[in-house]
N, C-alpha and C positions, 0 to 999 in steps of 0.2 A: 739252603741254610743247614749247616752241619750242627746238629744238637740232639741230645738224648731226651730232652724234656721241653715242654712249653707250659710252664706253670703260671696260672693266672689266679690271683687271690680275689675272690668274688664276694666275700662277706665273712661271717663268723658263725661257727657252730655253737650249740649248747649241748654238751655231752655230760649229763649228770653222773654217770657211773664213774667217771674219772674226775668229776668236780672241776672241769675246765671248759673254757670257751675258746678253743683253738681256731685259727683261720680256716675258712672254707676255701680250699684250693682245688683246682681242676687242672689236670695235665691234658692239653689239647691234642697231644700225640698219642694219648692212651684212651681218651673217652670222647665220644659224641655226647651232646647235651640235649636233653628234652625237658622243657619247662612247662608245667601245667598250672592253670589258674583261672579263676573267674575274671570277668571284666573288671578293670580298674584295680587288679590285685598286684600289679607291678611287673608284668611280664615284659613289656616293651622297655621299661626302665632297666631291667636286667640286661637286655641286648645292648642298650646304650652304654651301660657300665662296661660290658665286655669289649665293645668297640673302642672305648676310651683306653682301656688297659692295653689292648693290642697296639694302639698308636703310641702309648708311652714306652712300651717295652721293645718294640720292633721297628724296623725301617722298611723302606719300599723294596729292598732286595730280599727281605726275609718273609714278608707276610702280605697277602692280598685278601680282601674281603668282598664277597658277593652277597648282596641283600635282595631277597625276594619278599616284597612287602605286601601282604594281604591285609594288613591292619591300617595302612596309610598313616603311619605315625613316625616313620624313619626317613622321610624325604629330605630333612635338613642335613642328613649325613652323606648325601650322594656326592658332594664335592670334596669330602675329606680325602687326604692323600693316599690312604691304604684301601679305600673303597673303589674296587675296580669297576663295579657295576651296581647300580640301584635300579631294580625293575619292580614296578607295581603290576597289578593285574588288569590295567586298563586295556592292554593289548595282548592277546594270547601269544603273539609271536615272541614277546619278551620272555614269557614263561618257557616256551619251547627253546628259545635261544640260550637261556641260562643252563638248561640241561645239556644242550649241544656243546656249550663251552666246557661244562664239567666233564663230559665224556671225552673231549679232546685233551683236557688236563690229565685225566685218569690214564688215558692211553700213553701220553707223553711220560708220565711219572713211572708207569710200569716198565716202559722201555728203558728209561734211564736207571732205574733201580736194579734191573736185571736179576729179579728173584729175591732181592733183599727187602726188608721193611724200611720205611722212611727213617725211622729213629735210629736204626742200626747201621746206616750207611753214611759215608762221608759225602753227602750230597751238597750241591751248591745251588739248587733251584728252589724256587719260592714255595712256601707253605700256603695252602688255600683254606679259608674258612667260608662255608656257605651257611647263611642265616635265613631261615624262613619264619617270618612272623605271621602267626595265625594259620597253622597247618590244617586246621579243620576246614577253613574256607577253600584251601587247595584241594582237599580230599572230596568235599561236597560238590565241587563243580564238575559236571559230567564231561565237559570239554577237556578237562585235564587228566582224564582216566589213563590215557596212554603214557603220561609222564610219571605215574605213580610207581610203576615198576622200575623206572630209571632212578627214582629217589631211593627205592628199596635197595637197588644195586649199590648206590653210593654209600648207603648206611652200612652195607655188608663189607664192601671192598675198599672204600675210600680212605678210612682211617690209617691203615697200614701203608698207604701210598701217598700220604701227605695231604689228604683232604679231610677236614673235620666238619661235621654237620651239627648245626645248632638250630633247634626248632622250638617254637612256643605253640601251645594249644589250649583251648578253653575246655576241652572235654577229651576223654579217652576214646570216644566213639570213632571207630575207623582207624585209630592210631595203633591199636594193639599189634598189628602185623609188623610195625616198624620197631617196637620197643626193644626187641632182641638186639638191635644194633646200637642201642644207647646205654652205655655203661653208667653214665652220670644222669640221674633223674632228680628233678626238683618239682615240688608241688606247693602252690600257694592256695590257701582258703578253698579246699575242696570237700565234698561230702565224705564221710568216713569210708564208705564202700569204694570210693574212687582212689583214696590213699592205698587201700588194700590191693586194688587192681594195678596201681602203678608200681608199688614197692614189693608186692607179695609178702608183706610183713605188717604187723600191727603198728599203729602210730597213735599219738594223742590227737587233740583237736587244736586248731589255730583259729583265733578270732579274726575279725575284720581288721587286719593290720597290714597294709601293703608292704611287700618286700619280705614278709615273714612266712615261713612254711616249714617244709621238711625236705631234706636232701640226704642221699646216701653218701657215705664217705668212700671216695675212690683213691685219695692220696693220703697216706698216713701223716698226720701232723708231726712236725719236727719237735723234738724235746718232750714228747708225751711218753711217760714211763709206765703208766697204768695200762691195763688191757681192756679192750672193748671190741665189740663186733664190727669189723669192717664191712662195708656195703649195706649195713643196716641203716634205716632212716633215722636221722636225728633232727632236732629243731635247728633251724638256720635263719639268720637274718642277713639278707643280701645288701651289699653296699650300694649307695647312690653314685651316679657318675661324677658328681661334684657337689660340694656343700653350698648351701644358700649363702648369699652375700653377708648377712648379718649374724650367721651362726658361727660358733667357735669350733676350732679343730685344726688338724694339720692338713686335711684334704684341700685341694685347690677349689677355688670358685670357678664358675664357668669362664669368666674373663681371664683368670690366671691360666686355666687349662688351654684356652685358645691362643694366648700369647706364647706359651711354651711350644704349642703345636706349630705355630707360624714360624718360630725361630728354628725348630728342629727340621722342618721340611721346606724352609725357604719360601715363605709366602711373599709374592710380589706381583703387582699389577693384576689383582683379583684372581690369582691362581697359584698353586703350589709348584715350585720348580722341581722338587723331588717328589715323585709320586709313581704309583704303579700304572701299568697300561690301563687306560680308561675305555670302557665299553659304553657308548652313548645311547640315548633314546631319542626318538623323533617327537616333535610337537604334533598336535592333532592335524595341522596343515603345514606342509613343508613349503613355506614361501621362499622366494629367491633369497631374501635376507637370511632366513634360517638355514638355507642350503649353504650359503657362504660361511656362516658362523660355524656350523657343524663340521664342514670340510676343513676350516682353519683350525678348529680345536683338535681334529684328528691328525693335523699336520700333513694334509693332503692338498696338492695343487692339481688342477685340471690339466691334463695333457691334451689340449684341444688344438687341432689344426684348423685350417680354413674350412674344412668340410666335416669336422667331428663335432657333434653336438651332445651336451650332457642333458639328460632328462630327469635325473634323480640320483639317489644314493642307495646302495645295496644295504640290506638289513644287518649283515654280519660285520663287515669291515668299514662301512660308511665310505666306500670308494665310489667315485662318480660312475654312473652307468652311462655309456656313450654310444651313439650311433655314428659311425664313420661312413658318410655317403660315398666315399671313394671305393669302399669295399662292400657296402650293403646295397645290393642291387634290387632286391625284392623284399620289402618289409610288409609283414602281415600283422594287423591289429585285430585281436579278438576281444570280446568282452560284453558285459551287461550294458543295458541301456542306462544312461546317466551315471556311469561309473568312472568316467574320466577319459573316454576315447578322444573326444574333441580337444580336451586340454592337452593330451599327449601330441595330437597332430599339430596344434599350435606351437608346442615346445619345439618340435622337429623343424617346422617351417620357419618360425621366427628365428630359431637358432642359426640356421644356415643363411637366412636373409640378412641377419645382423653381421655375419662374418664376411660376406662377399656380395657385391652387387651383380656379379656375373652368374646369375642363376635365373631360371625360368620355372614357374610352377604352373602346370596344366591340370585343372580340376575337371573331372568327369563326375557330375552329380546327377541324381535322378529326380523324380517328381517331388521328393521330400524336401529338396532345396536346403539341406542341412549345412552345406558348405558356403553358402552365399556370403555370410558375415565373415567367415575366415578369409575368403577371397578378397572382400572389400578392405579388410585390415592389411592384408599382405600386399595388395596392389599398390599401396602407398609406398612400400619399401622396394619393390622389385617388379620385374615383368611377370604378369600373371594372366592366365587365360581361363575363362569359366564356360563350361558347357553344361547347362542345367535345365533347358526347356526346348521344345520344338522351335525350329527357326528356319525361315526361308533362306536357302543358300543359292548363290549363283556360282556355277562351276564351269570353268573354261575347259574345253576339249582341245585335243591336239589339232583338229581340223579348223580351229578358229571360232567354232560355234560356242555358244554359252547356253547351258541348260539350267533351268531354275527348278528347285525341288525343296519341299519342306522335309527337313531331316530331324530325326530324334537326336537327343544328346549323344547316344552311343554311335549313331551313324556319323554325326559331326566329328566325333573322336577318331573314327577310322579315317575319315577324309583328312583330318588334320595330320594324323600320323603319316599318311601317304604323301602329303604335301611336303612335310619337313623332316621326317626321320627315317622312314623305311619303305621300301617297295612292297605293297600288299598285293596279293594274288589278284590279277586282273579279273578273273572269273567272279571273285567275290565283290570287287569294287564295281563291276558292271551294274549290279543291282542298286547300288547307292547312286550311281550316275543316271539311272533310269534306262540303261542299255540292255539289250538282250544278252542273257548269259549263254544262250545256245549258239550264237553266231560269233565265231572266233574273230572275224574281221572287225567286229565292233571293238575288240580289246585295244586295238592300236590307237583308238581315239582317246583312251584314258592316259593322262599324263603320268610320267614316272616321278619318283620322289626327287625334289630339287633341294636336297639338304645342302645348306651353305654354311657349314660350321656353326650350328646353333649353340647357344650357351648350355652349360650344365643344366639338365632339365629334370625336375621331379614331377612325375605323373601321379596325381592323387586320385585314386579310384574309390568312389563311394556310390556305386550304382548296383542295385540288386540284380540288374539285367545280366551282368557278366557271369553270374553264378547259375543262371537258369539253363535248363537243358533244351535249347533250341539252336538251330544252325547258326543264325546271326549272332546269338549271344555267346555261345561257347567257342566260336571261331577265335575270339580274342585269347582265351585260355589255352586252346589246343594248338594254335598256329602262331599268332603274333607274339604273345608273351615269351614263350621259349626262345623264339628267334631273336627278340630284342634283349632278353636277359643274357644271352650268350655273348653279346658284344657290348653290354652296358658299361663295363669299366673302360673299354677302349674308346667308345664314342661319347661317354659322359652323360648317362642318365640313370634314373632310379625310379622304381615303382613303389608307391605306398598304398596298400589296400587298407583303408582307414576304418572299415567296419565289415569284416569278413562274414559272409553268410554261408549257410549250409549248401554244399554242392552234391546233388543227388547222382549225377552221372559219374560212374567210376573212373572212366578214362580222363574226363575233364578234371576230376578231383586229383588224380595222380599227377597230371601235368602241372597243376597248381602247386601241390606239395613239393614237387621235385625242384622247383625254381626258387622257393623261399630261402633267403639267406639269413634273415632275422625275423623274430616274431615276438610280439607283446601280447600278454593276456591280462585283462583287467577283470579277474574273476577268481574264484577258489579253484586252484589247479587240480586238486584230486577229484573234485566233483565234475569239473569240466572234462578232464581226461577220461573219466569213467562213464560219462553219460553223453553230454552234448558234443564233446569234441573227439569222439572215437575215430572219426575219419580225418581229423586234422593231424598236423605234425606232432601234436601232444598226445595223440591216441595210443602210441606205442609205449608210453611211459608207464611204469609200474604204479598202479593206484595205491597199493599198500605202502610202498616206500614214500610216495608223495605225501600221504597222510601223516606218516611218521616225521618227515623232514620239514613240513611247512604247515603253519597254522592258517586259519581262515583269514581272508583279507579284510582289513578295515578300509574305509573309504580313502582313496588316495594310494592304496597299495596295488601292486601288480607284479608281473613276472616278465623278465627279458630272457629270451632263448636264442643264443648264438648257435645256429644249426650246424655250421661247419665244425665248430669246436665242441659241439655237444655240451654246451655250458648253460646251465639254468640258474638265474639269480632272482631272488625276490627283492623288490625295491620299493621305496617310497618316492612317488613322482613329485616333482616340483609343481606347486599350485600357482598358476598365473592369476594375477589380480583381475 
């Protein structure tokens, strides 16, 4: 938007020294705005008036508005055409996100302006207004401390680069450090000493009259011939966003305003055809229906192949987060108890089972039997095998004899792999068959793998035993898993470790970390990487950077890490019914 000024008339002054009541005008390219006032004094109404004025005077190519609402009174404006994002404080990630977006906009504008000020350049990119309603709530929340310096930076640097900050506050406490970045200050119904603190100048008193207060003059009124002190506070009455239906006057009623807005921005089929890029928010639970709606609103279609499954939407672009089983050979799922790991596993398995019948799922469960219900649901759709308790097995040997032995779930798993997928070291298998490991002639009795083009197979591992430091347990991690992972794409199988436990053995841990292709974390990543997950693939990540980049997880949140691409995404998982 190439312009020298962005003048908004917000009300009317009363300046006795010149015996005039000129318009109260603010230039958004010259002044950030700070509005103070007690509860019910008209602060939120002021923001509504400014939002209405911006919609009247500018279009979607000239102006975009971001609203950070700590007062919970502006939600009705989230769908307006110039409102790029409406974020409340229900989810810390949204607060972090708005400052991340502002930082991106600031960097873009600095690059485009190439040393010039926004108002002095022939720019064609959009102006940004960031509104924060109830700044005190933002300052008082300990979890938002890291963002306060980001706000201070925007107040100092944003104005000259096309970003205007507008805030409301109930008190000056904690706000003083920001005031130097606000040329335009307004105060409604405050104690006398607070006026002095805000304006560093004497004022009179204002009674309990919403929308009335004091404001300093930052734009000299047109046609005023008398002299008066600029930047000094004068009594002001701010305008309402629209007039009441029965009152007289030239201003629009709410209905008239919305009709003009709908016509200007092309309202059709419950949305505006002409609007700025919208940044959406998640519902408390991302159901499949909400997933489809949000994806459609963002203009995104899933690029799903037969073996690519969407599990949620990322927090920044609302792009589907997918697992492609053709490329993801070893998937590790970390997280807290009852934080959604089983839901994620169901998403993955049901997703691929719904896409192709040519898939087999092999479950290795332990005594906790946490996967039995998942197995029962999936077995209706596709071929599924469950190993979750000790079982008497009859095992045929090459000499025609049959040995019978009670095997643990893990031993059954080794036996099954040797039957259908891969030749396992005969010395190890001898113990499972009950043969002597010391007599090599016994090994010839053990059958080789008789793999006969098995279907694409997903091995789901939810057994604490594979993480323990004993020969039988760690044999899987140290020998079988690396061997099978190396040929997984060629032979068509994938491992899903659905509840990764701590591995104390260093060599075993290294083998496991080296074969992981994709990882999910359902926990707060900075805490996990710094404490519980130091020996996982998240352990090498910089904790300080993670704290700055990602907020704490809400229920249903998590992280997806593409190891090969070194790409970390925070996402909201689809919640199955």
